[in-house]
C-alpha positions as CSV (number, residue, x, y, z in Angstrom):
1,M,64.3,64.3,218.8
2,S,64.0,61.0,220.6
3,L,66.9,59.8,222.7
4,A,67.7,56.1,223.0
5,C,68.7,54.5,226.3
6,R,72.4,54.3,227.1
7,P,73.5,50.7,227.1
8,G,74.6,49.6,230.6
9,C,73.1,52.6,232.4
10,A,69.8,51.6,234.1
11,A,69.8,54.8,236.2
12,C,66.0,55.1,235.7
13,C,65.7,51.5,237.1
14,I,67.8,52.2,240.2
15,A,67.5,55.8,241.4
16,P,63.7,56.3,241.5
17,S,61.3,54.7,244.0
18,I,58.4,52.8,242.5
19,T,55.3,52.8,244.7
20,S,53.1,50.6,242.4
21,P,53.4,46.8,242.7
22,L,55.9,45.0,240.6
23,P,56.0,41.3,239.9
24,G,57.7,39.9,243.0
25,L,57.5,43.3,244.8
26,P,54.0,44.0,245.9
27,Q,55.1,47.1,247.7
28,G,57.2,48.5,244.9
29,K,60.9,49.3,245.4
30,P,62.7,52.0,247.3
31,A,64.9,54.7,245.7
32,G,68.5,53.7,245.1
33,V,67.8,50.0,244.9
34,P,68.2,48.3,241.5
35,C,65.0,46.8,240.2
36,P,65.1,43.0,240.4
37,H,63.9,42.8,236.8
38,L,67.2,44.1,235.4
39,D,69.2,41.5,233.6
40,E,73.0,41.1,233.7
41,D,73.4,43.7,231.0
42,L,71.3,46.2,233.0
43,R,68.3,45.9,230.7
44,C,64.7,45.6,231.8
45,R,63.2,42.1,231.5
46,L,59.7,43.6,231.7
47,F,60.2,46.1,228.8
48,G,57.2,45.9,226.5
49,Q,55.3,43.6,228.9
50,P,52.0,44.4,230.4
51,E,53.5,43.8,233.9
52,R,55.8,46.7,233.5
53,P,54.7,49.5,235.9
54,A,53.2,52.6,234.2
55,V,55.7,54.8,235.9
56,C,58.5,52.9,234.1
57,S,56.7,53.1,230.7
58,S,56.2,56.9,231.1
59,L,59.8,57.7,231.9
60,A,61.5,58.4,228.6
61,P,65.2,59.3,228.2
62,E,66.0,62.9,227.5
63,P,69.3,64.9,227.5
64,A,68.7,66.7,230.8
65,M,67.9,63.5,232.7
66,C,70.5,61.3,231.1
67,G,73.4,63.7,231.1
68,D,76.7,62.7,229.5
69,D,77.1,59.4,231.3
70,R,75.5,57.0,233.8
71,W,76.7,58.8,236.8
72,Q,75.2,62.1,235.8
73,A,71.9,60.3,235.1
74,L,72.0,58.6,238.6
75,H,72.7,62.0,240.2
76,F,69.9,63.8,238.3
77,L,67.4,61.1,239.2
78,H,68.5,60.9,242.8
79,T,68.1,64.7,243.1
80,L,64.7,64.6,241.5
81,E,63.6,61.7,243.8
82,H,64.7,63.6,246.9
83,A,63.0,66.8,245.7
84,T,59.7,65.1,245.2
85,Q,59.5,63.1,248.4
86,P,56.5,64.0,250.6
87,G,57.4,65.9,253.6
88,P,56.2,68.8,255.8
89,Q,54.4,71.4,253.8
90,P,55.5,75.0,254.4
91,S,53.0,77.2,256.3
Protein backbone atom coordinates (compact mmCIF):
# COMPACT_ATOMS: atom_id res chain seq x y z
CA MET A 1 0.00 0.00 0.00
CA SER A 2 1.32 3.40 -0.99
CA LEU A 3 1.28 6.19 1.58
CA ALA A 4 0.76 9.81 0.54
CA CYS A 5 2.79 12.64 2.02
CA ARG A 6 1.16 14.40 4.97
CA PRO A 7 0.27 18.00 4.06
CA GLY A 8 2.36 20.53 5.97
CA CYS A 9 4.91 17.96 7.16
CA ALA A 10 8.15 18.29 5.16
CA ALA A 11 10.05 16.19 7.73
CA CYS A 12 11.93 14.45 4.89
CA CYS A 13 12.97 17.89 3.57
CA ILE A 14 14.26 19.07 6.95
CA ALA A 15 15.70 16.22 9.05
CA PRO A 16 18.09 14.48 6.61
CA SER A 17 21.30 15.88 5.26
CA ILE A 18 21.70 16.00 1.50
CA THR A 19 25.26 15.56 0.32
CA SER A 20 24.56 15.91 -3.40
CA PRO A 21 24.38 19.38 -4.95
CA LEU A 22 21.01 21.14 -5.05
CA PRO A 23 20.14 24.17 -7.14
CA GLY A 24 21.56 27.04 -5.13
CA LEU A 25 23.37 24.71 -2.69
CA PRO A 26 26.39 23.17 -4.42
CA GLN A 27 27.47 21.46 -1.18
CA GLY A 28 24.00 20.08 -0.36
CA LYS A 29 22.31 20.85 2.96
CA PRO A 30 23.02 19.88 6.56
CA ALA A 31 20.63 17.78 8.65
CA GLY A 32 17.96 19.70 10.49
CA VAL A 33 17.96 22.62 8.06
CA PRO A 34 14.83 23.10 5.94
CA CYS A 35 15.50 22.75 2.23
CA PRO A 36 15.35 26.17 0.59
CA HIS A 37 13.14 24.68 -2.12
CA LEU A 38 10.20 24.25 0.25
CA ASP A 39 7.36 26.63 -0.45
CA GLU A 40 5.19 28.39 2.15
CA ASP A 41 2.96 25.28 2.35
CA LEU A 42 6.02 23.07 3.03
CA ARG A 43 5.83 21.48 -0.42
CA CYS A 44 8.84 20.81 -2.64
CA ARG A 45 9.22 23.22 -5.54
CA LEU A 46 11.53 20.69 -7.25
CA PHE A 47 9.08 17.76 -7.06
CA GLY A 48 8.95 16.06 -10.45
CA GLN A 49 11.80 18.20 -11.82
CA PRO A 50 15.12 16.78 -13.08
CA GLU A 51 17.00 19.06 -10.64
CA ARG A 52 15.49 17.23 -7.66
CA PRO A 53 18.26 15.21 -5.98
CA ALA A 54 18.08 11.43 -6.38
CA VAL A 55 18.07 10.97 -2.60
CA CYS A 56 14.86 12.99 -2.41
CA SER A 57 13.22 11.05 -5.22
CA SER A 58 14.13 7.74 -3.57
CA LEU A 59 12.66 8.61 -0.16
CA ALA A 60 9.05 7.41 -0.19
CA PRO A 61 6.65 7.88 2.72
CA GLU A 62 5.93 4.79 4.79
CA PRO A 63 4.15 4.29 8.13
CA ALA A 64 7.31 3.59 10.18
CA MET A 65 9.02 6.74 8.91
CA CYS A 66 6.01 9.08 8.96
CA GLY A 67 4.48 8.00 12.27
CA ASP A 68 1.22 9.56 13.41
CA ASP A 69 2.24 13.17 12.95
CA ARG A 70 4.95 15.53 11.72
CA TRP A 71 6.84 15.47 15.03
CA GLN A 72 7.11 11.67 14.99
CA ALA A 73 8.40 11.82 11.41
CA LEU A 74 10.99 14.46 12.34
CA HIS A 75 12.13 12.38 15.34
CA PHE A 76 12.38 9.17 13.28
CA LEU A 77 14.37 10.84 10.50
CA HIS A 78 16.62 12.70 12.97
CA THR A 79 17.39 9.39 14.71
CA LEU A 80 18.09 7.68 11.38
CA GLU A 81 20.31 10.57 10.27
CA HIS A 82 22.30 10.38 13.51
CA ALA A 83 22.64 6.57 13.33
CA THR A 84 24.00 6.68 9.77
CA GLN A 85 26.59 9.41 10.25
CA PRO A 86 30.16 8.35 9.51
CA GLY A 87 32.24 7.98 12.60
CA PRO A 88 34.91 5.84 14.18
CA GLN A 89 34.56 2.23 13.21
CA PRO A 90 34.64 -0.35 16.03
CA SER A 91 37.79 -2.44 16.16
